[in-house]
C-alpha positions, 0 to 999 in steps of 0.5 A: 823582767816581765814588766819590762817585756810587756812595756810599750817602750820595749816593743818600740825599741824592738821595732826600731832595732833594725834601723838602729843597727843599720844606723850605727853600723853603716852610718855612724861607724864609717863617719867616725872611722873616716874622721880618724883616717883624716889624721893619718897617712893611709893607702888601704894596703898598709896600716894607717900612720898618725900624721896629725894635721898634715893632711889639712895643712897640705890641702890648704897650702900646697894642693892647687886642685883643692881650690879648683875643685871647690870653685868648680863645685860652687859654679856647678851647684849655684848655676844648675840648681837655680836653672833646674828650679826655675824650669821645674816651677814653670812646668809645675805651674803649667801642669797644675791647671786642670786640662785633659791628659795633664796626668800623662804629661806629669808622668812623662816629665818626671821620667828623666828624674827616674833615669837621670842619675844612671850610668846609661844616661851619662853615657848617652849624654856623652854621645849626645854632646860628642864631636860627632854626636847628635847635637852637632849633627842637628846644629849643622843640618840647620846651618847654626854651625859650620863645623863640629864643636867639642862641647865636652873638650872645650874649657868654656862649654864642658861644665855647661853640658853637666849643668844641662843634664842637671836641669834635665832632671827636674822631675822631683822638684817639679812634683814637690812644686805641684804639691805646694801649688795645690795647697794655695787657697783659690779664694786668694786668687778670686779676691785678687781677680776681683781687685783687678790683679793681672796674672803676673801680679797674682803669681808674684804677690800670691803664688810665690809667697805662698809656696816660698817654704816649698822653694826653700825646701827644694833649694836646700835639698838641690844645693846639697845634691849639687855638691854631691854630684859624682857619677855624671862628672866621672863618666861624661868628662872625668874632670876634664878638660884642664880640670874645668869639670873636676867636681869636689866628690870626683876629686875625693874619689881620685885621691881615694881610689886612684892615688890610694891616699885614703887619709887625704881623701877622708880629710877632703870629705870632712872639709866638704862636710863643714862647707855644706854645713856652713852653707846650710846654716847660712841658707836657714839663717837668711830664709827668714827674710824671704820665706813666708810662713802663714802660721806666723802671719809673716 
């Protein structure tokens, strides 16, 4: 026993014990419980009743909101993420230059990502795009529109207000891009300039290939976050109008805490897990065609 207590392995397990307890109690156990609930009829107030695959059968055969929420989520993720990354990369390139006060600008541009996911910002965004909000007032004053537009109530514009908020939260990917740009050897740019390469050629032939692993990482993380978006959709549009902004996690929330169909909500959550897992696998599989790793010489 003394030998075990004095061993390095025992000390290591003691130090990671709090994390292990939290991992099994807060992560693994709820995951396994939700898997069990997905095969039951459970309304929180009474004991769960085993129903087998009924929840999944109902989802794929009779629930018209399931494909609608999935469609809206795909549209949101694959619209907001590319726009956010393009904007973040553009600013990262500008802020990577050695200019006076560039550190202050980096901090200012990062601030929206700190507060972007908060309830207060979502409420502000709802007021900004409201019928009598600041955006309509500005557009009316400059003569761009002759009457107020219902950005949040229009079926063709409601989702774009959420996309605009997502693009506004570009700070985190911008900082990651900045770190990647710092690692590009300047000698490559010097050689390209000696050969007469233009700035655009240097960007597309040197910068993008060298930071492609960073682009891959940012894209993967932001896609997963896009599929998990909830707070803004709940507060700003609450899924309306006509379910045009009914994101998947919002639909799961409704089923669980509005309809008290916890079993069905668990089934929805597991389907989303499979969808995100498959999508992640596809992204990893296709990355070999466009991600350049210097260590592999590709």
